[in-house]
N, C-alpha and C positions, 0 to 999 in steps of 0.2 A: 594094441594099447596106444592111447594118445600121449602126447608129451606131458599133458596135465596129470595124467594117472601115474606115469613114472616119476614125475617130480613129487607127487603125493606120497607114493610108496617110498621113495628115498627119504623124505622128511621123516616119515614114521619110524623107518629103520634107524635113522639117526636118533630119534628121540629114544627108542627102545636101547639102543646101544650105550647111549649117555646114560640112562637109568641103570643098566646093568653095570656099567663101569663104577658109577657112583655107589652102588650097592656093594660091589666087590671091594672097593676102597674102604668103606665104612666097615666091611666084615674083617678085613685085615687090620684095620685100626682097633677093632674090639678085641681081636685075638691078640695083638700085641699087648694092649692094656692088660688083658687078662693074664698073659705070660709074665708080665712085670709084676703083677700082684702076687702071683704064685711064687716067683723067684724070691721077691722081698719077704713073703711068709716063711720061706725055707731058710733065710738067713738068720 
């Protein structure tokens, strides 16, 4: 593998990880919002 190939692979991996992290954070926020709504409805 050349240096350029490795560099490209690293960049792609970073993009994928960033996207996965973003999706994870959104999912957690949505779950929290949903939980808050359910709790408020019960009160």
